[in-house]
C-alpha positions in Angstrom: 82.6 3.5 -48.0 83.7 4.0 -51.4 83.6 7.0 -52.8 83.4 7.9 -57.2 85.9 10.8 -57.6 84.3 12.1 -61.0 80.8 12.4 -61.9 78.5 14.3 -63.8 74.8 15.9 -63.3 73.6 18.7 -64.0 70.9 20.2 -62.1 67.9 21.4 -63.5 68.8 25.2 -62.7 71.8 24.5 -64.8 70.3 23.2 -67.5 67.4 25.6 -67.7 70.6 28.5 -68.0 72.1 27.0 -70.6 68.7 26.8 -72.8 68.7 30.8 -72.3 72.1 31.2 -73.8 72.5 32.4 -77.3 75.7 31.6 -77.1 78.4 28.7 -77.3 77.7 26.6 -75.1 74.0 26.3 -75.2 70.9 23.9 -75.3 68.1 23.9 -77.3 65.9 20.6 -75.5 68.4 18.1 -75.0 70.9 19.0 -78.0 74.0 20.3 -76.6 75.5 22.7 -79.3 79.7 23.0 -78.1 82.1 25.4 -80.1 84.5 22.1 -80.9 81.9 19.8 -81.6 78.7 18.3 -83.6 76.2 18.9 -81.5 75.2 15.9 -78.6 71.3 14.4 -78.2 71.7 14.5 -73.7 70.1 11.7 -72.7 67.5 13.3 -70.0 67.8 10.5 -67.4 71.5 11.4 -67.4 70.7 14.1 -65.6 67.3 13.5 -63.4 68.5 14.4 -60.0 66.2 11.2 -58.2 66.7 8.7 -60.7 70.6 9.2 -60.4 70.4 9.3 -56.5 68.2 5.9 -56.5 70.2 4.4 -58.8 73.5 5.4 -57.2 76.1 2.1 -55.5 78.6 4.5 -54.3 78.3 6.4 -50.5 80.1 10.0 -51.7 79.8 10.7 -55.2 82.0 13.5 -56.7 80.1 15.8 -59.3 81.8 18.1 -61.3 80.8 21.3 -63.8 81.6 19.7 -67.8 84.7 21.5 -68.6 84.5 20.5 -72.2 81.7 22.9 -72.3 84.2 26.2 -71.6 82.5 27.5 -68.9 85.8 28.5 -66.6 87.0 30.2 -70.5 84.3 32.3 -70.8 84.9 36.1 -70.7 83.6 36.4 -66.6 81.0 38.8 -67.0 79.1 35.2 -69.2 80.6 33.0 -67.1 80.3 34.0 -63.6 76.2 33.6 -63.7 76.7 29.8 -64.8 79.4 29.4 -62.2 77.7 30.8 -59.6 74.1 28.7 -60.4 76.2 25.1 -60.6 78.0 26.3 -57.1 74.5 27.0 -55.9 72.4 24.7 -57.1 74.7 21.3 -57.0 74.9 21.8 -53.2 71.4 22.1 -53.3 71.5 18.7 -54.6 72.1 16.4 -51.2 73.3 12.8 -50.5 75.7 11.1 -51.8 76.2 14.1 -54.0 78.6 16.1 -53.1 80.5 19.1 -55.5 83.9 20.1 -57.0 84.1 23.8 -57.2 84.5 25.1 -60.1 85.9 28.9 -61.8 86.9 31.1 -64.0 90.0 30.9 -65.5 90.1 34.5 -67.8 89.3 36.6 -64.5 90.3 35.1 -61.8 88.1 35.2 -58.4 90.4 34.0 -56.0 88.6 35.3 -53.2 84.8 34.0 -54.3 87.1 30.8 -55.1 88.1 30.8 -51.3 84.7 30.9 -50.2 83.4 28.0 -52.0 86.0 26.5 -50.2 85.1 27.0 -47.3 81.7 24.4 -48.3 81.7 21.4 -46.3 80.1 19.6 -49.3 82.7 21.0 -51.6 85.2 18.5 -52.4 88.0 20.9 -54.1 88.4 22.5 -57.5 88.7 21.4 -60.6 90.2 23.1 -63.8 90.4 21.9 -67.5 93.5 20.8 -68.4 93.5 23.3 -71.0 94.4 25.8 -68.0 97.6 24.1 -66.9 98.6 23.1 -70.1 102.1 24.7 -69.7 104.4 26.9 -67.1 102.6 30.2 -68.3 99.7 28.6 -68.1 99.8 27.1 -64.3 101.5 30.6 -63.4 98.4 32.1 -64.0 95.9 29.8 -62.4 98.7 30.0 -59.4 96.4 32.0 -57.2 93.8 29.5 -57.9 95.8 26.4 -56.9 97.0 28.5 -53.9 93.6 28.9 -52.6 93.0 24.7 -53.0 96.4 24.4 -51.4 95.4 27.0 -48.2 91.9 24.7 -47.8 94.3 22.0 -47.6 91.7 20.7 -50.6 92.5 18.5 -54.0 92.3 20.0 -57.6 91.3 17.8 -60.3 92.4 18.2 -63.8 89.7 17.2 -66.3 90.0 17.6 -69.8 89.1 21.4 -71.3 86.8 22.5 -74.7 87.5 20.4 -78.3 89.2 22.8 -80.7 87.0 22.7 -83.9 87.7 19.7 -85.8 87.4 18.5 -89.5 83.5 17.4 -90.1 82.9 13.5 -90.6 85.1 12.4 -88.0 83.5 10.2 -85.8 82.0 10.4 -82.5 84.8 9.6 -80.0 87.5 11.7 -81.7 87.0 14.4 -79.2 87.6 11.8 -76.2 90.4 10.0 -77.6 92.3 12.8 -79.4 92.2 16.7 -78.1 91.0 15.3 -74.5 93.5 12.7 -74.2 96.6 15.2 -75.3 95.1 17.8 -73.2 95.3 15.5 -69.7 99.4 14.6 -70.9 100.2 17.7 -72.0 99.4 19.3 -68.6 100.5 16.0 -66.4 104.2 16.6 -67.8 103.7 21.0 -67.3 102.7 19.7 -63.6 106.1 17.9 -62.8 108.1 20.6 -64.8 106.6 23.3 -62.6 103.5 23.0 -60.5 105.0 21.1 -57.7 107.9 23.7 -56.8 104.9 26.2 -56.8 103.0 24.5 -55.0 104.5 22.3 -52.7 102.1 20.8 -50.6 98.6 20.8 -53.0 97.1 17.5 -53.9 96.2 17.1 -57.6 94.5 13.9 -59.4 94.2 13.9 -63.1 91.2 12.2 -64.9 91.7 9.2 -67.0 95.0 7.9 -65.9 96.3 11.9 -66.9 96.3 10.6 -70.4 98.5 7.5 -69.7 101.2 9.9 -69.8 102.8 8.0 -67.1 103.3 5.0 -69.4 105.5 7.2 -72.0 108.3 7.4 -68.8 110.8 5.7 -71.2 110.1 7.4 -73.9 110.6 10.5 -72.2 114.5 9.2 -70.6 115.0 8.3 -74.3 114.8 12.1 -75.3 116.7 13.4 -71.9 114.0 13.5 -69.6 112.9 11.4 -66.5 110.0 10.3 -64.4 112.2 11.5 -61.1 110.6 10.4 -57.8 107.3 9.3 -57.6 105.4 12.3 -56.6 102.7 11.1 -53.4 100.9 13.7 -53.8 99.5 13.5 -57.3 96.5 10.8 -58.3 94.9 9.4 -61.1 91.4 9.0 -61.8 90.9 5.4 -63.8 87.7 6.4 -65.7 86.8 4.8 -69.5 89.9 2.5 -68.3 89.7 -0.8 -67.3 92.7 -3.9 -66.5 95.1 -3.7 -69.1 95.5 -0.1 -68.4 95.1 0.0 -64.6 97.4 -2.9 -64.5 100.3 -1.3 -66.6 99.7 2.2 -64.3 100.7 0.3 -61.5 103.6 -0.6 -62.6 105.1 2.6 -62.7 103.4 4.6 -60.8 102.2 1.8 -58.2 98.8 1.5 -56.4 98.8 4.0 -53.9 98.5 7.0 -56.7 94.9 4.9 -58.4 91.7 6.1 -57.6 88.4 5.5 -58.5 85.9 7.5 -61.2 83.5 6.5 -63.3 82.6 9.8 -65.2 78.8 8.9 -65.4 76.6 9.5 -67.4 80.3 9.3 -69.8 81.1 5.9 -68.3 80.7 3.5 -65.3 83.6 3.0 -62.8 85.6 -1.0 -63.3 86.8 -2.9 -61.2 89.6 -4.5 -62.6 89.7 -7.5 -60.6 93.2 -7.7 -59.7 92.3 -8.7 -55.7 90.7 -7.9 -53.1 93.2 -4.9 -51.4 93.6 -3.6 -54.8 90.1 -3.1 -54.4 89.6 -2.0 -51.5 93.0 0.6 -52.0 90.6 1.7 -55.3 87.3 2.2 -54.3 88.2 3.6 -50.2 91.6 4.1 -48.9 93.3 5.8 -51.9 90.5 8.6 -52.7 90.2 8.8 -49.2 93.8 10.1 -49.0 93.6 12.1 -52.3 90.3 14.0 -50.8 91.8 14.8 -47.4 95.3 13.4 -46.9 94.8 11.1 -44.3 94.5 8.0 -43.7 91.0 6.6 -43.3 
């Protein structure tokens, strides 16, 4: 069974809710407005549910609320409606789509999250990397991490909102600068303090954690250490290809790598490292990430 661990698909009810908003994030037609990024012209076909269903090559496609929208960081009275709409409408989509839960990181509702995580088609919890940027952040969202740990479901760490930047920067700037640095920082924070607090939690970082593990030599030079391989940490491959994936294998091995596409913004890549690797990347490793067991 081929599993895509990372996609985005906005159900019609979420699109309508974003169009009703007067404050960030909001849609005007199909133009997305965010506090820290230039207006973005969304391709309507990217969120055409039936078109996506017909074209989906995976047996299971795990969709998540787009954390760069900043919904998880809205005041609870503002964000709760959008998060509820996300859960309700995404769960209604049916096969092959499964859902990453979302949660407010401003006013925590671990009991509400526990209820959502009991849904069979909820794969686990997605959190913005900005919420796990340091030990204080990890401690703050600890009740949410604990609920995922208790449910036996994983956490997916995704870039959060980009800060406002100087006008005139290229459109790719957020994806290459703040998104990557957020992932790098959250990965380091997790290794500093996250694992001791949540020993049984499986956690995955999208986009190869911003390639953070490849800095192990610099980490050692500055007095740190990568330490023993943490078998509960996984790395999703979206936006990277053969060279980055091969480099990651040399540091963390094959077992932690799981395929994700970040569709509709990118497509999944088979790095062509052999049939056994392809099976691990698209089938065996994602299954272990999601369930903790062998397929």
